[in-house]
N, C-alpha and C positions, 0 to 999 in steps of 0.2 A: 430494515430502514431503506427507504427508497429515495433516490435523488429526484428532485423535480426537474423535468425537462421542459423547455419552451421552444417552440418553433418560430422562426422568423422568416418572413418572405423577403426576397431580394429582387431588385429590378434586373432586367435581362443583361445589362452590361456590367454588373457587379459580380465578383466571385461569390459562390454559394457556400464556401467553407472558410473557416479561419485559417490563416497560415500556420504551418507547424511551428511550435515554439522552438527557440534556440536550445540546443542541448546544454545542460549544465557544464560549466567550464572547469570546475574543480570537484574533488570528492565531497567536500563540505556542501557545495551547492546541490550536488546530486542527492545527498542524504536529506537536506532541507526540503528539496522539491518532493521527494518521496513522502516525507512526513506531512508536508502541506497537502498533498493529494489525498493522503489518508484522512486528514481532517475534513477535506471536502467530499469524501466518499467517492472519489474518482478512481475506482479500483482498476479499471481498464488502463488508465494512464499510468498507474503504479506498475502494472504488469509490464508496460512498455519500457520502464526504467530498470526492470530486473535483468540480471545477467543471462547470457545464453545458457549457462549451466543450470540456472534456476528455472528458466523457461522450458528446458528439456524435461524437467520433472513434473510440470503441471501445465495444462493448457490455459489459455487466457480465459475461456469460459469457466473452467473449474476454479481458477484463481478468484475470479469475480464472485462466483457462487459461494466459495468458502468464506470470503470476507462478509458477504451479505448474510449468510447463514449464522456465522459467529456473532455478527452484530445483532441479529434478531434473537438468538438463543441467550446471549449474555445481556440483553436489554441495553446495548450500548447506545448512548445518546450523543457522544462526541469524544474527541481526544484532544489533549493538549500535550505539548512536549517542550523540553528545554535540553539544549546540548550540554554535554559535560564541560567542566572548566578547562581552560587552556587549549581548546580545540583550534587548530589552524587549518587553513584552506586545503593544504596538501595531505592531511592525515587520511589514511585509508581505513583506519579502524576508529569509528566515531562513537564515543559514548553518548547515550541519550537517556533521559528520564522521561517516560511516557506516563501520563495519567489518563486512564480510560474511565470516562464518566458513564455510569449505568443507572438505570431506573431502579432496579431491585437491589443491587449489591453496593450501591454508593460508588465512591471513587476507588479505583484500583491503580495503585502506583507501582511501577516496576522500572528497574534499571535494565538497560540492554546495550548492545553494540551493533552498529550497522557497519558491515564490511563493504567497501566499494572497490570495484576492479575496473581496469581499463581494457576495453575491447574494440576490435575493429568491427564496424557496422556498415552494411551496404546501404547506400542512399537510394531512394526511389528514382527510377529512370524510366524513360519510354522503352517499349519493347525492343526497338531497333538499336538503342544506345547501349554501349558497354557500361555496366554498373560501376559507379564510383564508390569508394570506401573512405571512411574517416574513423578516427579513434574517438570513443566516447566513454565516459564514466558510467558504470552500471552498478546497481545494488545486488550483492550476493544474497538473494532472498531465501528465507526458509520460514516455515510456519512459526518458528519461535520469535519472529519479529512481531507477530500478532500478540501472543501471550508467550512468555518465556518457557513455559512448560510444554508447549505444543511441539509436535514433530509431524512427520508425514502420516503416522498411523493413529494419532490421538485426535479426539473430537471434543467439542465443548457441548455439554448437556446440562440443562438446568432441571434438577429434580426437586420436587417438593414432597415432604414427608408429613403426612397427616398424623398427629399424635393420637394414641389410643385414648378413648374416652374413659374417664374414671367411673367407678361404680357409684351409683346413687344409693346412699344408705338411709 
């Protein structure tokens, strides 16, 4: 699945890029943003919300490629989600029910948990400035957030089996 991109021209006195969005303020907002980005197929922005520990296991390029490859192989057309009952803003273990819509397999519903951790993050600064830091909530990502059965070593493959033809009598 490919996301459509559009280019916009800007006049000389307007900034050419959108301002960076405010980081989520609570674990719940972080989980919701992560899931919203998955719905929008914004895999690079999802990666930016992943914890440092998760980012140490997979590069941004590989993360994006894995989501794209799985979406293509599993014929994913979209996802929907709803958060578990009684979730509050400060919960760091957030139950979520995800429905993955596919062309070939129909809807795949699965329950999962998103773990959110608080980390110190360096803010972008000019080369001559001392970098500043702030704490932000991040998703403790693993492949099991895509499909609960996935891990670092498993892949998604779609095999078709052609049945043997019967004998003509």
